[in-house]
N, C-alpha and C positions, 0 to 999 in steps of 0.2 A: 594293205599292200605289203607292209613289213612282215606280217604273218605268212603271206603267200611266198615272199622271198625266202623266209626261213624254211618253209616246207620244201621249196624247190632246192634249197641248199642241202637238205638232209637226204635227198634222193641219191641212191647209189650211182656210181659212175657208169655211164652207158645206158641208164634207164630212160627210155623214151617209149611210151605206149604207142601202138600202131595208130595211124591216123583214122583208119576205118572204125576202130573201137571208140575213139573220141567222137566221131561223127555219127555213130549208131544211135538211133532213136531209142530212148528209154521209156518203157511202158510201166507206169506206176502200178504197184501192187495195191489192190483194194480189198482182198480177203483171202481166205484159205479154205481148202477142203481137206478133211482128215479121214483116212481109212481106219475104221474101228473094228473091222472083222475081215478075215480072208487072208490070202497069201501076202498081201501088201499092208497088213495091219500096222498102224503107227506112221504110215507114209503120209506126208502132207503135200498138197498141190496148190500152187499160187493162182489166185484169180486176178486178172489184169483188167485195166480199164477198157471198156468196149465189149466186143463179143469174144467169148472163150468157148471154143469147140472142144467137146469131150469125146474121146474114143480111144481105141487101142492102136490106131495107126500112127506112123511116124510123123505125119503132117498135122496131127492134132495139137491144139494149144495145151490141153490137159490130157496127157497120155496115161491111161490106167491099164496096167498089165496084170496077168494072172487071173482074169475073170472073163471067160469066154461068153458070158451072158451079155457083156457090154459090146456093142457094135464096134466095128473097126473104124468107122467114120461117122461123125456127127450123131453120136448116140444122144447127146444132150448139148444144149447151148445155154451158157450162163452169160447174161448181158448186164453190165454195170454202166449206168448213165449218170454222170455227176451233175449234169444240167437240170435233171428232173429230180431235184432234192435228193441226190445220191441214191437213186433207185437201182436195185438189183433184181433181175427177172431170170427165172430158170424155165427154159423151154425144152420140152422133149421133142426133138426133131424126128425121131423114129421110135417105133415101139420096141420094147425090150424083147429080145429073142427068147423064145421058149422052146426048149428041146422037147420033142414028142415023147421021149423016154422019161422025162422028168416033169411030172405035173406040178402045177403051182401049189405051194403050201403056204400056210400063214407065216411060217418062219421065213420063207423066201420073200414074201411080200414085205414083212417087217424089215428084213435085212436091206431091202431096197428103199422102203419108204422112210425108215428112221433116219438114215444119213441125210436124205433129201430134206426131211423136216428139220433136222438139226442144223444143217447148213443154212437153209432158208431162214429159220428162226434166229440163228446166230447173226446172219447178215442183217436181218431186219432189226434185231436188237442193237447192233452196232450203229446202223443208220439212224435209229431212233435216238440213241444216246448222243450221237454226233449232232443231230438236229437240235436236241434239247440243249446241248452244250453251246451251240451257236446262238440259240435264242437267249440263253442265260447271259452269254457274253454281250450280246446286243443290248439286253436290258441293263446290265451293269455298266456298259459304256455310256448309255443315255443318262443313268443316274449319276455317274462320275462327272460327266460334262455339266449336268445341272447343278450338282453340289459345288463343283469348282467355280461356276459362274456366281453362285450365291456367296461363297466365301470371298471371292474377289469384290463383290458388291459391298460386303461388310469389312473389307480391308484385312481379312484373315489370310494372309499370304502363305503362312506355313501350311495350313490345311488345304488351301487352294493348290499349292505345289504338289501335295500328296495326291489329291483327287485327280489332277490333270496328269500326273505321272502314271497313275493306274489306268486312266483313260487312254493314254498314249500306248501303253502295253496292250490293252484290249483291242484298240484300233489296228495295231500292227498285226495281231494274231488273226483279225478278221479281214485284213487287207482293205481297210477303209481309209483310203489315202486322205480324203478331205478332213475326216475327224482326227486322223493322226497329225496332220499339219497344224490344225487348230489347237489341239491339246499341247503339242510341242511348243507352239508360239506362246500360249498362255502360261505354260510351266516355266519357260525361260523368263518371262516377265515377273512371275511370282518369286522365282529364285533370285533374280537380280534385286528385287525390293528387299528380300530377306537379308541378302549380303549387305545392302546399304544400311538397313536398320541395325544390323550387328556392328558395323563400323561406327555408326552414330553413337550407339550405346557404349562402345569401347573408347570413345573420345577421339577417334580418328576422323575429325570433321572434314578435312579436305578430301580424304579418301571417300568418305560417304557422299560428299557433294558430287564427285566424279561418277560414283555408282548410281546415284539418283538421276544424273543427267542421261546416263545410258538407259536406265529404266524408263525415262520419259520418252526416249526414242522408240523403245520397244512398245510402249503404251500407244504411241501414234500408229505403229504398224498393226496393233491389235484393236484399233477402233477407239483409242483414248480410254481404254479400261484402266481404272485406278489413277487417272490423271490428277484428280483433285488431291488425293492423298500424297502423291509424289511431289506435287508442287508445294504442298504444306510442309513436307519434310525437307524439301530444298530450302525453303525459307528458314526453317529451324536450323539447318546446318549453316546457313549464311549468318544467322544471328549468333550462333556459337562461335563461328570464326571471328566475327566482329568483336565479341567479348575478349577473345585472346589477342586480337590485334590491338585493342585498347590497352590491355595489360602490357603487351610488348612495347607499345608507345610510351607508357609510363616508365617502364624499366630504362628505356633509352634516355628519357628526360632526366631520370635519376643519375644516370652515368654522366650527363653533361652538367649536373649540379642544379638543374631546374626543378627543385622539389615542389614548388607550387604547381607547375605544369603537370608533374607526375601525379600529384594528388588529384587534380582535376580529371586526368585520364582514368585513374583507378576508380574514382567516384562514378564516372560515366559507365565504366565496365560493370561495376557493382549494380547499378540501377538497371542496366540492360539484362544482366543475369537474373535479377529479381523478377523482371517482367516475364522471363522465360521459365521461371521456377527452376532455374539451374543452380542447385545448391552448391556444387563444387566450384563453379566459376564465381559465384557470389562470395563464397568463403575465401577463395584465393585473392580476389580483388580487394575484399575488405581487409585481409591480412596485410597486403602490400600497401594499401592506403594508410592503415594505422602505423605501419613501419615508417612510411614516408612522412607522415605528420609528426611522428616522434622525432625523426631525424631533423625535420624543419624546426620543431620547437627547440631541440638541442642546439641547432645552428644559430637560431635567434638568441638564445640565452648566451651562447658563446660570444655572439656579436655584441650583445648588450654588455657582457662582462668586459670584452675588449675595449668598448667605448669608455666604460667607467675607468678602466685602467689607464687609458690614454688621457682621460680628464684629470685623473690623479697625477699622472706624470706632468701634464701641462701646468696644473696648479702648483706642484712642487717646484717646477722650473721657474714659474712666475715668482713664487715666494723666494727662491734662491736669488733670482735677479734683483728682487726688491731689497733683500738683505744686502746684496752686494752694492746696490745703489745707495742704500742707507749708510752702509759702512764708508762708501766712497764720499758720500755727502758729509758724513761726520768728519772724515779725514780732511776733506776740503775745508769744512768750517774751522777745524782745528788749525789747519794751515793758514787760513785767513786771519784767525785770531792771533796766531804767532806773528804773521806778517804785520798785522796792525800794531801789535805790541812793539815789534822791531821799529816800525815807523815812528811810534811814540817815543821810543828810546832815542832814536836818531834825532827827532825834533828837540827832545830835552837836551841832548848833547850839543845841538846847534845853539840852543838858548844859552847854555853854559859858555860856549865858545864866544858867542856874541857879547856876552857880559864881560868876558875877559879881553875883548877887543881883537879876538882872532877871527876877523871877519871872513877871510877867504875860506877857512876851515868850516866856519859856521854855515856859509852858503852851500858848501859841499854836503854837509849833513842835512841841511834843509831840502835841498834838491833831491837827495836820495829818499828822504822820508816822503816828499811830495810824489815821487814816482810810485812809491809803494801805495800811497793813498789812492792814486788814480787807478792803479791796477786792481785795487780792491773796491773800486767804484765809490770811494769816500771823497766825493768831489768837494764837499764843504771843508773838510779837513785839509784837502790839498790846496784849496784857494786861501785858506787861513794862513798858509805859509808864505804867500806872495808878499805881504807887508814886511814880514821878517826878513825875507831875502832882500827886499828893497832897502830895509834899514841897514842890513849888513853891507850892502853895496855902497850906501851913503857913508857909512863909517869908513869904508875903504877909501872912498874918494876924499874924505876929510883928513885922513891920515897921510895923504900924499903931500909933501912939502911943496910950497909955491916957488917957482923959479923966477 
């Protein structure tokens, strides 16, 4: 349509062929006559489909001038019939005119006979060659269709596409519509499978899956030819996609810090790739699994190291607290010893004051020493001061004069 528009666009302005020319019936040319001697030597005359009347008259289909021995009307009739295996017949409708003054000679006979023989022979040869060409094309068409079917049966889609492409060309030249449609349908199926196989080989698994699905639809239209192969390739593409889905899942788990989950996903992807004999997928999954395991081992070692460091810190803190407690205990013991010594000193001073008769001061020293003993939980020593306090009080009472 686009080419037609471009051609129309290139027409000069105002160019419009007459309607009668467009509607005029076209008579296809089927052969030629060539004048090899006489006034019109080198002249060629077209032979059309159907009947061709030969003569010198203006109303003849083939008008030959310059030779009065040719009748003016219907000297000869040349008939071409395409329905009868492209047959061409030459009929002499009238006898050739012979002038009484010019007797027939061998030369004249040959001059008439040779062109007729040449024309008849040329037409017959052309028809024979055409017939043989058609038969050869039909034979080649049948062979291409059979070869294409065999290649499809053995899943050789490259050769099948070539054979059906050749069959399509032959069927088109022979106007064999049924064979043309069949070859076109099978060629499209083979080409679709080829494209899907190429995408699968290139690692474009999702694209190959879409192409195989289209090929399956074409297979259904073609009587399920190649259906088993297409289904098996669809399963392969699905398995390849699952391998990379598992790898992608492992990568996401790694991002979230779930290294154990990532390792499990990589391992499953590696095993599935091994079942498919898919070396690249297996190598990629194995590499990622090893990297994840290394990262996990490193993380575990770091965690172990962190725990040991924490334990060391806790142990150091406990030791520090124990040291502080021991120091505090020692300080407390020292303080208690000092306090006890002070209480003993106070008790001794009380004894001395009691002996000197300073009973009131002695009681003060005794009571102070007693309080220290009680604070130090030295109950026996504290109780031992009670008699001394009572003696001091008795001495005070005795010292008071009677009134």
